[in-house]
PyMOL Python script that loads the backbone (N, CA, C, O; Angstrom):
from pymol import cmd

cmd.read_pdbstr("""\
ATOM      1  N   MET A   1      65.948  22.522 -22.510  1.00  0.00           N
ATOM      2  CA  MET A   1      64.718  23.280 -22.346  1.00  0.00           C
ATOM      3  C   MET A   1      64.028  22.873 -21.054  1.00  0.00           C
ATOM      4  O   MET A   1      64.139  21.722 -20.632  1.00  0.00           O
ATOM      5  N   TYR A   2      63.331  23.781 -20.432  1.00  0.00           N
ATOM      6  CA  TYR A   2      62.618  23.538 -19.179  1.00  0.00           C
ATOM      7  C   TYR A   2      61.404  22.659 -19.426  1.00  0.00           C
ATOM      8  O   TYR A   2      60.562  22.957 -20.273  1.00  0.00           O
ATOM      9  N   LYS A   3      61.330  21.573 -18.674  1.00  0.00           N
ATOM     10  CA  LYS A   3      60.189  20.660 -18.803  1.00  0.00           C
ATOM     11  C   LYS A   3      59.274  20.828 -17.593  1.00  0.00           C
ATOM     12  O   LYS A   3      59.702  20.620 -16.458  1.00  0.00           O
ATOM     13  N   SER A   4      58.048  21.194 -17.825  1.00  0.00           N
ATOM     14  CA  SER A   4      57.086  21.386 -16.750  1.00  0.00           C
ATOM     15  C   SER A   4      56.371  20.087 -16.432  1.00  0.00           C
ATOM     16  O   SER A   4      55.927  19.371 -17.330  1.00  0.00           O
ATOM     17  N   ASN A   5      56.266  19.794 -15.164  1.00  0.00           N
ATOM     18  CA  ASN A   5      55.550  18.599 -14.712  1.00  0.00           C
ATOM     19  C   ASN A   5      54.201  19.007 -14.117  1.00  0.00           C
ATOM     20  O   ASN A   5      53.551  18.207 -13.443  1.00  0.00           O
ATOM     21  N   TYR A   6      53.788  20.226 -14.362  1.00  0.00           N
ATOM     22  CA  TYR A   6      52.583  20.757 -13.745  1.00  0.00           C
ATOM     23  C   TYR A   6      51.362  19.908 -14.079  1.00  0.00           C
ATOM     24  O   TYR A   6      50.995  19.747 -15.243  1.00  0.00           O
ATOM     25  N   GLY A   7      50.745  19.371 -13.037  1.00  0.00           N
ATOM     26  CA  GLY A   7      49.533  18.586 -13.221  1.00  0.00           C
ATOM     27  C   GLY A   7      49.782  17.166 -13.680  1.00  0.00           C
ATOM     28  O   GLY A   7      48.834  16.397 -13.839  1.00  0.00           O
ATOM     29  N   GLY A   8      51.026  16.802 -13.896  1.00  0.00           N
ATOM     30  CA  GLY A   8      51.347  15.459 -14.371  1.00  0.00           C
ATOM     31  C   GLY A   8      51.845  14.577 -13.248  1.00  0.00           C
ATOM     32  O   GLY A   8      51.819  14.967 -12.081  1.00  0.00           O
ATOM     33  N   PRO A   9      52.302  13.379 -13.607  1.00  0.00           N
ATOM     34  CA  PRO A   9      52.805  12.461 -12.588  1.00  0.00           C
ATOM     35  C   PRO A   9      54.057  13.011 -11.916  1.00  0.00           C
ATOM     36  O   PRO A   9      54.848  13.725 -12.532  1.00  0.00           O
ATOM     37  N   ARG A  10      54.216  12.677 -10.683  1.00  0.00           N
ATOM     38  CA  ARG A  10      55.355  13.160  -9.901  1.00  0.00           C
ATOM     39  C   ARG A  10      56.403  12.059  -9.793  1.00  0.00           C
ATOM     40  O   ARG A  10      56.067  10.875  -9.781  1.00  0.00           O
ATOM     41  N   ASP A  11      57.659  12.447  -9.716  1.00  0.00           N
ATOM     42  CA  ASP A  11      58.748  11.490  -9.579  1.00  0.00           C
ATOM     43  C   ASP A  11      59.217  11.358  -8.138  1.00  0.00           C
ATOM     44  O   ASP A  11      60.338  10.913  -7.891  1.00  0.00           O
ATOM     45  N   ARG A  12      58.382  11.733  -7.196  1.00  0.00           N
ATOM     46  CA  ARG A  12      58.789  11.614  -5.794  1.00  0.00           C
ATOM     47  C   ARG A  12      58.068  10.433  -5.159  1.00  0.00           C
ATOM     48  O   ARG A  12      56.979  10.053  -5.590  1.00  0.00           O
ATOM     49  N   PRO A  13      58.685   9.858  -4.131  1.00  0.00           N
ATOM     50  CA  PRO A  13      58.061   8.700  -3.481  1.00  0.00           C
ATOM     51  C   PRO A  13      56.813   9.114  -2.698  1.00  0.00           C
ATOM     52  O   PRO A  13      56.662  10.288  -2.360  1.00  0.00           O
ATOM     53  N   PRO A  14      55.927   8.174  -2.409  1.00  0.00           N
ATOM     54  CA  PRO A  14      54.737   8.522  -1.627  1.00  0.00           C
ATOM     55  C   PRO A  14      55.132   9.008  -0.234  1.00  0.00           C
ATOM     56  O   PRO A  14      56.163   8.613   0.310  1.00  0.00           O
ATOM     57  N   ARG A  15      54.294   9.869   0.325  1.00  0.00           N
ATOM     58  CA  ARG A  15      54.589  10.409   1.650  1.00  0.00           C
ATOM     59  C   ARG A  15      54.506   9.317   2.709  1.00  0.00           C
ATOM     60  O   ARG A  15      53.641   8.443   2.662  1.00  0.00           O
ATOM     61  N   GLU A  16      55.423   9.391   3.660  1.00  0.00           N
ATOM     62  CA  GLU A  16      55.418   8.441   4.763  1.00  0.00           C
ATOM     63  C   GLU A  16      54.485   8.992   5.844  1.00  0.00           C
ATOM     64  O   GLU A  16      54.689  10.097   6.345  1.00  0.00           O
ATOM     65  N   MET A  17      53.471   8.217   6.194  1.00  0.00           N
ATOM     66  CA  MET A  17      52.484   8.653   7.176  1.00  0.00           C
ATOM     67  C   MET A  17      52.884   8.167   8.562  1.00  0.00           C
ATOM     68  O   MET A  17      53.466   7.093   8.710  1.00  0.00           O
ATOM     69  N   THR A  18      52.565   8.970   9.581  1.00  0.00           N
ATOM     70  CA  THR A  18      52.865   8.646  10.967  1.00  0.00           C
ATOM     71  C   THR A  18      51.564   8.632  11.752  1.00  0.00           C
ATOM     72  O   THR A  18      50.785   9.582  11.672  1.00  0.00           O
ATOM     73  N   LYS A  19      51.317   7.559  12.516  1.00  0.00           N
ATOM     74  CA  LYS A  19      50.110   7.479  13.339  1.00  0.00           C
ATOM     75  C   LYS A  19      50.303   8.309  14.602  1.00  0.00           C
ATOM     76  O   LYS A  19      51.320   8.205  15.288  1.00  0.00           O
ATOM     77  N   VAL A  20      49.297   9.139  14.894  1.00  0.00           N
ATOM     78  CA  VAL A  20      49.329  10.013  16.075  1.00  0.00           C
ATOM     79  C   VAL A  20      47.950  10.044  16.711  1.00  0.00           C
ATOM     80  O   VAL A  20      46.973   9.566  16.133  1.00  0.00           O
ATOM     81  N   ILE A  21      47.886  10.608  17.899  1.00  0.00           N
ATOM     82  CA  ILE A  21      46.622  10.844  18.591  1.00  0.00           C
ATOM     83  C   ILE A  21      46.372  12.350  18.541  1.00  0.00           C
ATOM     84  O   ILE A  21      47.236  13.143  18.913  1.00  0.00           O
ATOM     85  N   CYS A  22      45.188  12.732  18.079  1.00  0.00           N
ATOM     86  CA  CYS A  22      44.825  14.146  17.991  1.00  0.00           C
ATOM     87  C   CYS A  22      44.880  14.788  19.373  1.00  0.00           C
ATOM     88  O   CYS A  22      44.332  14.253  20.337  1.00  0.00           O
ATOM     89  N   SER A  23      45.539  15.930  19.463  1.00  0.00           N
ATOM     90  CA  SER A  23      45.670  16.645  20.734  1.00  0.00           C
ATOM     91  C   SER A  23      44.369  17.274  21.193  1.00  0.00           C
ATOM     92  O   SER A  23      44.252  17.674  22.352  1.00  0.00           O
ATOM     93  N   ASP A  24      43.385  17.368  20.303  1.00  0.00           N
ATOM     94  CA  ASP A  24      42.108  17.995  20.633  1.00  0.00           C
ATOM     95  C   ASP A  24      41.057  16.950  21.010  1.00  0.00           C
ATOM     96  O   ASP A  24      40.538  16.962  22.126  1.00  0.00           O
ATOM     97  N   CYS A  25      40.741  16.037  20.068  1.00  0.00           N
ATOM     98  CA  CYS A  25      39.641  15.092  20.311  1.00  0.00           C
ATOM     99  C   CYS A  25      40.106  13.720  20.790  1.00  0.00           C
ATOM    100  O   CYS A  25      39.289  12.923  21.252  1.00  0.00           O
ATOM    101  N   GLY A  26      41.409  13.429  20.687  1.00  0.00           N
ATOM    102  CA  GLY A  26      41.925  12.151  21.171  1.00  0.00           C
ATOM    103  C   GLY A  26      41.789  10.999  20.187  1.00  0.00           C
ATOM    104  O   GLY A  26      42.111   9.858  20.520  1.00  0.00           O
ATOM    105  N   LYS A  27      41.316  11.285  18.977  1.00  0.00           N
ATOM    106  CA  LYS A  27      41.136  10.254  17.954  1.00  0.00           C
ATOM    107  C   LYS A  27      42.477   9.924  17.311  1.00  0.00           C
ATOM    108  O   LYS A  27      43.322  10.799  17.126  1.00  0.00           O
ATOM    109  N   GLU A  28      42.664   8.629  16.969  1.00  0.00           N
ATOM    110  CA  GLU A  28      43.877   8.238  16.266  1.00  0.00           C
ATOM    111  C   GLU A  28      43.763   8.655  14.806  1.00  0.00           C
ATOM    112  O   GLU A  28      42.719   8.469  14.180  1.00  0.00           O
ATOM    113  N   CYS A  29      44.836   9.216  14.270  1.00  0.00           N
ATOM    114  CA  CYS A  29      44.847   9.640  12.868  1.00  0.00           C
ATOM    115  C   CYS A  29      46.257   9.507  12.330  1.00  0.00           C
ATOM    116  O   CYS A  29      47.178   9.151  13.065  1.00  0.00           O
ATOM    117  N   GLU A  30      46.427   9.793  11.048  1.00  0.00           N
ATOM    118  CA  GLU A  30      47.742   9.753  10.423  1.00  0.00           C
ATOM    119  C   GLU A  30      48.072  11.118   9.849  1.00  0.00           C
ATOM    120  O   GLU A  30      47.210  11.804   9.299  1.00  0.00           O
ATOM    121  N   VAL A  31      49.340  11.502   9.987  1.00  0.00           N
ATOM    122  CA  VAL A  31      49.809  12.770   9.438  1.00  0.00           C
ATOM    123  C   VAL A  31      51.007  12.504   8.532  1.00  0.00           C
ATOM    124  O   VAL A  31      51.742  11.543   8.760  1.00  0.00           O
ATOM    125  N   PRO A  32      51.223  13.341   7.498  1.00  0.00           N
ATOM    126  CA  PRO A  32      52.312  13.108   6.549  1.00  0.00           C
ATOM    127  C   PRO A  32      53.657  13.681   6.988  1.00  0.00           C
ATOM    128  O   PRO A  32      54.453  14.098   6.147  1.00  0.00           O
ATOM    129  N   PHE A  33      53.920  13.708   8.304  1.00  0.00           N
ATOM    130  CA  PHE A  33      55.193  14.229   8.820  1.00  0.00           C
ATOM    131  C   PHE A  33      55.474  13.592  10.167  1.00  0.00           C
ATOM    132  O   PHE A  33      54.593  12.988  10.777  1.00  0.00           O
ATOM    133  N   LYS A  34      56.716  13.733  10.628  1.00  0.00           N
ATOM    134  CA  LYS A  34      57.092  13.266  11.958  1.00  0.00           C
ATOM    135  C   LYS A  34      56.819  14.416  12.925  1.00  0.00           C
ATOM    136  O   LYS A  34      57.432  15.477  12.803  1.00  0.00           O
ATOM    137  N   PRO A  35      55.914  14.228  13.879  1.00  0.00           N
ATOM    138  CA  PRO A  35      55.580  15.315  14.805  1.00  0.00           C
ATOM    139  C   PRO A  35      56.775  15.730  15.669  1.00  0.00           C
ATOM    140  O   PRO A  35      57.606  14.900  16.038  1.00  0.00           O
ATOM    141  N   THR A  36      56.845  17.005  15.979  1.00  0.00           N
ATOM    142  CA  THR A  36      57.871  17.537  16.863  1.00  0.00           C
ATOM    143  C   THR A  36      57.412  17.332  18.293  1.00  0.00           C
ATOM    144  O   THR A  36      56.283  17.676  18.644  1.00  0.00           O
ATOM    145  N   GLU A  37      58.281  16.775  19.117  1.00  0.00           N
ATOM    146  CA  GLU A  37      57.922  16.507  20.505  1.00  0.00           C
ATOM    147  C   GLU A  37      57.581  17.811  21.224  1.00  0.00           C
ATOM    148  O   GLU A  37      58.297  18.805  21.105  1.00  0.00           O
ATOM    149  N   GLY A  38      56.483  17.791  21.968  1.00  0.00           N
ATOM    150  CA  GLY A  38      56.051  18.969  22.710  1.00  0.00           C
ATOM    151  C   GLY A  38      55.086  19.872  21.955  1.00  0.00           C
ATOM    152  O   GLY A  38      54.543  20.813  22.534  1.00  0.00           O
ATOM    153  N   ARG A  39      54.863  19.602  20.669  1.00  0.00           N
ATOM    154  CA  ARG A  39      53.927  20.412  19.889  1.00  0.00           C
ATOM    155  C   ARG A  39      52.662  19.616  19.638  1.00  0.00           C
ATOM    156  O   ARG A  39      52.742  18.411  19.401  1.00  0.00           O
ATOM    157  N   PRO A  40      51.496  20.243  19.682  1.00  0.00           N
ATOM    158  CA  PRO A  40      50.239  19.525  19.463  1.00  0.00           C
ATOM    159  C   PRO A  40      50.086  19.097  18.006  1.00  0.00           C
ATOM    160  O   PRO A  40      50.590  19.753  17.095  1.00  0.00           O
ATOM    161  N   VAL A  41      49.381  17.983  17.804  1.00  0.00           N
ATOM    162  CA  VAL A  41      49.081  17.474  16.465  1.00  0.00           C
ATOM    163  C   VAL A  41      47.577  17.278  16.399  1.00  0.00           C
ATOM    164  O   VAL A  41      46.983  16.718  17.321  1.00  0.00           O
ATOM    165  N   TYR A  42      46.953  17.735  15.314  1.00  0.00           N
ATOM    166  CA  TYR A  42      45.503  17.669  15.186  1.00  0.00           C
ATOM    167  C   TYR A  42      45.079  16.811  14.002  1.00  0.00           C
ATOM    168  O   TYR A  42      45.788  16.723  13.000  1.00  0.00           O
ATOM    169  N   CYS A  43      43.910  16.178  14.130  1.00  0.00           N
ATOM    170  CA  CYS A  43      43.350  15.394  13.031  1.00  0.00           C
ATOM    171  C   CYS A  43      42.775  16.358  11.993  1.00  0.00           C
ATOM    172  O   CYS A  43      42.722  17.568  12.209  1.00  0.00           O
ATOM    173  N   ARG A  44      42.354  15.803  10.880  1.00  0.00           N
ATOM    174  CA  ARG A  44      41.838  16.614   9.773  1.00  0.00           C
ATOM    175  C   ARG A  44      40.612  17.429  10.189  1.00  0.00           C
ATOM    176  O   ARG A  44      40.421  18.544   9.705  1.00  0.00           O
ATOM    177  N   GLU A  45      39.787  16.890  11.072  1.00  0.00           N
ATOM    178  CA  GLU A  45      38.578  17.608  11.491  1.00  0.00           C
ATOM    179  C   GLU A  45      38.897  18.740  12.474  1.00  0.00           C
ATOM    180  O   GLU A  45      38.248  19.785  12.445  1.00  0.00           O
ATOM    181  N   CYS A  46      39.883  18.539  13.336  1.00  0.00           N
ATOM    182  CA  CYS A  46      40.198  19.546  14.366  1.00  0.00           C
ATOM    183  C   CYS A  46      41.168  20.632  13.882  1.00  0.00           C
ATOM    184  O   CYS A  46      41.174  21.733  14.431  1.00  0.00           O
ATOM    185  N   LEU A  47      41.976  20.344  12.878  1.00  0.00           N
ATOM    186  CA  LEU A  47      42.985  21.296  12.422  1.00  0.00           C
ATOM    187  C   LEU A  47      42.419  22.677  12.071  1.00  0.00           C
ATOM    188  O   LEU A  47      42.998  23.681  12.486  1.00  0.00           O
ATOM    189  N   PRO A  48      41.308  22.769  11.323  1.00  0.00           N
ATOM    190  CA  PRO A  48      40.803  24.115  10.986  1.00  0.00           C
ATOM    191  C   PRO A  48      40.458  24.974  12.210  1.00  0.00           C
ATOM    192  O   PRO A  48      40.520  26.201  12.129  1.00  0.00           O
ATOM    193  N   LYS A  49      40.099  24.354  13.337  1.00  0.00           N
ATOM    194  CA  LYS A  49      39.760  25.114  14.544  1.00  0.00           C
ATOM    195  C   LYS A  49      40.992  25.773  15.159  1.00  0.00           C
ATOM    196  O   LYS A  49      40.864  26.723  15.931  1.00  0.00           O
ATOM    197  N   HIS A  50      42.186  25.275  14.823  1.00  0.00           N
ATOM    198  CA  HIS A  50      43.413  25.766  15.451  1.00  0.00           C
ATOM    199  C   HIS A  50      44.306  26.560  14.510  1.00  0.00           C
ATOM    200  O   HIS A  50      45.361  27.039  14.924  1.00  0.00           O
ATOM    201  N   ARG A  51      43.907  26.709  13.262  1.00  0.00           N
ATOM    202  CA  ARG A  51      44.687  27.483  12.305  1.00  0.00           C
ATOM    203  C   ARG A  51      44.427  28.957  12.469  1.00  0.00           C
ATOM    204  O   ARG A  51      43.328  29.381  12.826  1.00  0.00           O
ATOM    205  N   ARG A  52      45.472  29.740  12.199  1.00  0.00           N
ATOM    206  CA  ARG A  52      45.296  31.200  12.211  1.00  0.00           C
ATOM    207  C   ARG A  52      44.516  31.591  10.961  1.00  0.00           C
ATOM    208  O   ARG A  52      44.748  31.024   9.894  1.00  0.00           O
ATOM    209  N   PRO A  53      43.603  32.540  11.068  1.00  0.00           N
ATOM    210  CA  PRO A  53      42.864  32.970   9.873  1.00  0.00           C
ATOM    211  C   PRO A  53      43.801  33.629   8.878  1.00  0.00           C
ATOM    212  O   PRO A  53      44.728  34.340   9.267  1.00  0.00           O
ATOM    213  N   ARG A  54      43.559  33.394   7.581  1.00  0.00           N
ATOM    214  CA  ARG A  54      44.366  34.019   6.528  1.00  0.00           C
ATOM    215  C   ARG A  54      43.770  35.373   6.181  1.00  0.00           C
ATOM    216  O   ARG A  54      42.551  35.542   6.150  1.00  0.00           O
ATOM    217  N   TYR A  55      44.644  36.332   5.920  1.00  0.00           N
ATOM    218  CA  TYR A  55      44.186  37.679   5.565  1.00  0.00           C
ATOM    219  C   TYR A  55      44.451  37.965   4.132  1.00  0.00           C
ATOM    220  O   TYR A  55      44.133  39.052   3.651  1.00  0.00           O
TER     221      TYR A  55
END
""", "prot")
cmd.dss("prot")
cmd.show_as("cartoon", "prot")
cmd.util.cbc("prot")
cmd.orient("prot")
């Protein structure tokens, strides 16, 4: 039978964080992925300014 884990504990390891410098404000921050070389990376405060609006 299908067992739903919705809203419960997860069996995956914690995300590996990577320290980066925000391409907008220059502040050091951490992101949950390995940045792609040549692409900008933004901190939590600057990211909404660079996202495409959702329709």
